[in-house]
N, C-alpha and C positions, 0 to 999 in steps of 0.2 A: 419435234420435240416432246417428249411428254415426259412427266415426273419422274422417270426411269431413269433419265439421263441426267438429272440435277441433284447435288449433293444435299446433307440437311442444314447447310443455309438460306434453305429457298423454305417459304411459307406459301405455295400454292392456291390460292381462293378465286380459281376460273377455271370454264371448263377447256377441253382441249381444245375446242372449235374458237375459242377467243385469242385462242396463241397463232392462230394462222390466217388473221387479219391485218391488212395492211395498214400502217402507220400514218396517218396525214399529218401529225405536227408530233413535233417533242412540246412539252412544258418543263420549265422546272419552276417551281410553284414553293414559294415563303409561306410557312404556314401562319397565320394572329400567333402571335404571344400579347393578347387580349389586355392585361393589365400590366406590359412591359418589363417585367420583372426577372431575374436570375435566380439561379439558384445556388445557394452553399458560397455565398459571396462572391459569385461569379456575375458579370454583367447578363445581362438580357440577348439576346437572341431567339433566332427564328429556326425550326424546325422547318427541311425542306426535302423535299418528296421528288418525284418526277413521273409525269402524268404523258404516256403514249395516245396522242388522242387518234380514235380508232372511226368517227365520224361526227357528227356534227352533234348527237347526244351521248357519246359514249368514250370512254376511254380506258386504258390498264392503268393502275398507280403502281408504281416500284418504291417502296418505304423502305427504307435502309434502319433499320431498328435496334436499339441494344436492348439488352436483357436477357442475353442467355449466356451460357457457360458459367463456372465455377466462381468468378467474380460480375457477372452480369455484361459485360465490355464487348462479349463474343456479341455481334449482327446477324441478324438473317433479315434477307429480303422478301417482304409481306408482298404478294402481287395481287392483285385485288380490280375488280372489274367494277366501274363507275359508272351511274348511266347521265353521266356530262361529260365535256372538254378535259373539267380536269377537280380536284377535291372541291368543295365549298366551303373549306377551312383554309384557302387560300387566300391571303395578306396580298401578296403581289404575283403574277408571274410574266415568264419570259418564253418567247417561243423560237424555235427553230423548227425548217421545216425540210424534211431531208430531199436528199440532193437526187436519190433513186428508188425504186420501191424498194419496201421493206415490209418484212410483215414481224408482229411483236414476238413470235419465235426466235427470230433472227439476233435481232437485240438481245434476250437474254441467252443467248447461244454464244454471242462475242461477251457480256459479262462472265459466263462461265467458262470460256473459252481463257481468258486473261487472269481468271480467278478473283475477278472482283465481286464474288459473291463471298469470299472467307475473308472478311475484314473484324477489324477491332478496335473499339470507339476507344479515345485517348480516356486518360484516368479522370479528365472532368465530365466523362460520357457524353463527350463534343465527337463529331466527324463526318456527319450526315452532309452537311455542307462540300467537306473538303473528298470524299466517296462521289459525289456528283460531278465535281470539277474535274475527276480523273472520269467516268464516265464516259462523259460529254466529251474530252478528250479521245477516249477512245474512240468514238462513234466519230467524229472528225478525220483520226488517224485511219481506219476505215474508209473514211469517203462516201460516208453517210449525210454529213453534215456539215457545211460548209461556213469557215469563219463565225464558229460555234466558242469556243474554246475559251479564247482571251475574252470573250463578250459575257460568256456564263462565270469567269474567273469573278470580273468583275464587277458584277450582281450577286455573287455570293459571298462576296467578298465584305459586303455591308450587313449591317441590323436593320430591317425594316419595320418603323416606329406602328405601334398602332394609335392610331388610325392611318398615322400620314408623316411622311418624311424617311430618312434614313439617316447612318452615321456609320461612320468604319467600324469593323469588327473584326479582332484577330480571327484566325483561320486553324483552330486545333486539327491537327492529324490524327488519324486512327493508321493502323498497319495492315495491309495483306499479307496474307500467309497461303502457300500452298492448301488445296484441298484433297482431300480422296476418298472423302467418309459420300459414298455414292447412297442416296437411297434405295432401297430394295422393289 
């Protein structure tokens, strides 16, 4: 896989070699909301990312982030190499082990093939939790993860309070669309 087959909903900040590395663990990570604040009269929530651990000291982070398109609600997947198992902004992480050998590029290919990179956030600028729940479900449907989807959904349905605790939080959903704008 190279950036030539990914559309304009990706922002790769990794080498081609990093995409050809085996994934040892899949972490979904709730990031710290240090002051437990919401925005625009909304209750607090965590931003979430997926970290594909490739060694005890490295991972590839997949961060679906809004801020693109005319209204800023179109997401892009930011793909970043980390020198740790998951981002140091993590408050809580939940780990799933692949059932078979798989490389980072294979997971990106599944996301692209199912048009999961073509994502628009909710009007409240929320949707990373829903996006992750769908990607984890896709990985389970492909036989890469087992019994991860229901477990992940339970974790993603919570607000993880900083520094400790949790409470149920409505999961707002964005929308997926077909994407044909390929990077040249």
